[in-house]
Rosetta silent file (secondary structure, phi, psi, omega in degrees, C-alpha in Angstrom):
SEQUENCE: MNEDIINLNVAIGSISKELIDVQKSLDAYRQKQARQEAIDDAALIFIEKAELVIEKAERGEIKLTDDQKRRIKSNLVKILGKIG
SCORE:     score description
SCORE:     0.000 S_00000001
   1 L     0.000  -40.501  178.725    0.000    0.000    0.000 S_00000001
   2 H   -62.222  -36.399  178.961    2.834    2.415    0.786 S_00000001
   3 H   -65.388  -38.014  177.203    4.302    1.733   -2.641 S_00000001
   4 H   -63.014  -41.792  179.094    0.953    2.608   -4.238 S_00000001
   5 H   -65.009  -41.746  179.013    0.880    5.879   -2.323 S_00000001
   6 H   -63.391  -45.169  179.278    4.438    6.667   -3.386 S_00000001
   7 H   -63.158  -38.670  177.429    3.624    5.896   -7.033 S_00000001
   8 H   -65.083  -42.188  177.775    0.509    8.052   -6.815 S_00000001
   9 H   -62.597  -39.531  178.284    2.516   10.921   -5.331 S_00000001
  10 H   -64.384  -44.320  179.439    5.068   10.610   -8.142 S_00000001
  11 H   -62.919  -43.899  178.898    2.285   10.659  -10.764 S_00000001
  12 H   -63.023  -42.562  178.332    0.643   13.678   -9.145 S_00000001
  13 H   -61.266  -39.580  179.157    3.989   15.452   -8.981 S_00000001
  14 H   -65.488  -45.877  178.520    4.589   14.786  -12.670 S_00000001
  15 H   -63.206  -43.557 -179.830    1.172   16.087  -13.671 S_00000001
  16 H   -59.884  -42.889  179.987    1.588   19.119  -11.443 S_00000001
  17 H   -61.964  -43.772 -179.546    4.942   19.941  -13.021 S_00000001
  18 H   -65.638  -40.352  178.175    3.513   19.736  -16.524 S_00000001
  19 H   -67.377  -36.747  176.624    0.545   21.920  -15.619 S_00000001
  20 H   -64.443  -41.017  177.941    2.868   24.432  -13.956 S_00000001
  21 H   -61.236  -43.370  178.409    4.993   24.512  -17.141 S_00000001
  22 H   -63.123  -45.245 -179.799    1.879   25.195  -19.230 S_00000001
  23 H   -63.280  -41.720  179.175    0.745   27.915  -16.820 S_00000001
  24 H   -62.841  -42.164 -179.833    4.205   29.532  -16.780 S_00000001
  25 H   -67.933  -35.511  175.685    4.364   29.621  -20.566 S_00000001
  26 H   -66.175  -43.142  177.315    0.856   31.117  -20.697 S_00000001
  27 H   -60.916  -42.397  178.967    1.844   33.730  -18.102 S_00000001
  28 H   -62.757  -42.279  178.094    4.984   34.546  -20.105 S_00000001
  29 H   -60.237  -47.883 -178.943    2.900   34.916  -23.246 S_00000001
  30 H   -63.486  -39.747  179.829    0.456   37.235  -21.518 S_00000001
  31 H   -65.452  -44.636  179.522    3.257   39.273  -19.979 S_00000001
  32 H   -70.683  -32.433  177.345    5.038   39.664  -23.308 S_00000001
  33 H   -62.976  -40.263  178.989    1.761   40.373  -25.048 S_00000001
  34 H   -63.262  -33.500  179.534    1.191   43.261  -22.673 S_00000001
  35 H   -95.990   -0.778 -179.098    4.619   44.635  -23.600 S_00000001
  36 L    56.115   38.285  178.572    4.279   43.626  -27.257 S_00000001
  37 L  -116.361  132.426  170.833    7.631   41.794  -27.143 S_00000001
  38 L    44.418   43.641 -178.340    8.389   38.454  -28.727 S_00000001
  39 H   -61.652  -44.005 -177.261    4.761   37.402  -28.722 S_00000001
  40 H   -60.670  -42.327  179.837    5.284   34.777  -31.370 S_00000001
  41 H   -63.428  -46.221  179.650    8.104   33.060  -29.444 S_00000001
  42 H   -65.524  -38.335  179.277    6.131   32.944  -26.211 S_00000001
  43 H   -64.626  -43.083  179.850    3.040   31.785  -28.078 S_00000001
  44 H   -63.702  -39.163  177.565    4.926   28.957  -29.755 S_00000001
  45 H   -62.749  -46.030  178.048    6.343   27.777  -26.434 S_00000001
  46 H   -60.939  -45.471 -178.285    2.856   27.748  -24.916 S_00000001
  47 H   -58.814  -46.548  179.821    1.426   25.947  -27.948 S_00000001
  48 H   -60.556  -47.292 -177.783    4.100   23.237  -27.792 S_00000001
  49 H   -68.739  -41.146  179.945    3.657   22.647  -24.068 S_00000001
  50 H   -64.622  -44.707  179.239   -0.134   22.781  -24.182 S_00000001
  51 H   -62.133  -40.655  179.375   -0.317   20.355  -27.103 S_00000001
  52 H   -61.739  -45.481 -179.776    2.042   17.950  -25.339 S_00000001
  53 H   -65.166  -42.213  179.315   -0.047   17.970  -22.162 S_00000001
  54 H   -63.957  -43.655  178.536   -3.295   17.517  -24.108 S_00000001
  55 H   -60.777  -44.206  179.118   -1.806   14.630  -26.098 S_00000001
  56 H   -63.195  -38.394  178.889   -0.606   12.944  -22.907 S_00000001
  57 H   -66.596  -40.610 -179.554   -4.038   13.379  -21.343 S_00000001
  58 H   -69.326  -29.590  176.305   -5.766   11.924  -24.391 S_00000001
  59 L   -82.967   -5.123  179.359   -3.418    8.902  -24.349 S_00000001
  60 L    82.242   12.429  179.656   -4.167    8.426  -20.664 S_00000001
  61 L   -74.850  -30.401  174.778   -0.593    9.132  -19.567 S_00000001
  62 L  -134.285  154.076  179.962   -1.769   11.916  -17.283 S_00000001
  63 L  -106.315  124.406  175.083   -5.142   12.637  -15.764 S_00000001
  64 L  -124.282  149.938  174.747   -6.675   16.061  -16.195 S_00000001
  65 L   -72.994  161.422  177.146  -10.131   17.208  -15.254 S_00000001
  66 H   -59.629  -36.328  178.955  -12.490   18.148  -18.059 S_00000001
  67 H   -65.953  -40.860  178.334  -12.196   21.765  -16.899 S_00000001
  68 H   -62.453  -44.982  178.308   -8.397   21.678  -17.103 S_00000001
  69 H   -61.343  -44.876 -178.394   -8.561   20.263  -20.635 S_00000001
  70 H   -61.260  -44.237 -178.174  -11.190   22.813  -21.641 S_00000001
  71 H   -66.454  -42.436  178.550   -9.184   25.744  -20.285 S_00000001
  72 H   -62.788  -47.410 -179.384   -5.946   24.623  -21.932 S_00000001
  73 H   -63.650  -38.734  179.467   -7.713   24.060  -25.260 S_00000001
  74 H   -62.681  -46.785  177.928   -9.532   27.387  -24.989 S_00000001
  75 H   -64.471  -36.856  179.125   -6.293   29.286  -24.423 S_00000001
  76 H   -63.022  -45.728  179.405   -4.666   27.317  -27.221 S_00000001
  77 H   -62.487  -43.624  179.412   -7.419   28.274  -29.668 S_00000001
  78 H   -60.967  -45.181 -178.045   -7.232   31.947  -28.661 S_00000001
  79 H   -68.859  -42.378  177.319   -3.471   32.091  -29.103 S_00000001
  80 H   -60.200  -38.208  178.178   -3.539   30.215  -32.394 S_00000001
  81 H   -64.560  -34.912 -178.289   -6.172   32.673  -33.612 S_00000001
  82 H   -76.085  -34.225 -177.005   -3.995   35.642  -32.691 S_00000001
  83 H   -96.087  -15.544 -176.085   -0.805   34.402  -34.330 S_00000001
  84 L   -91.451    0.000    0.000   -2.378   32.587  -37.271 S_00000001
């Protein structure tokens, strides 16, 4: 049972790290957007990280709530619309 708890903690930590990376890249994009600097670079970083997390969630490698998926996809669509 302790091993299961440890494995669960490791999985949660991994998911948390990936979500933090996505959030940081989104924050960087928003910050640069406000200053109109290197928007495309920040947007591409966010797009890459967001797509990776969504792909992992769809393959069942990580578990995200429907709201987390929706929010990531929504931000992804908005950013793609702005740079595309």
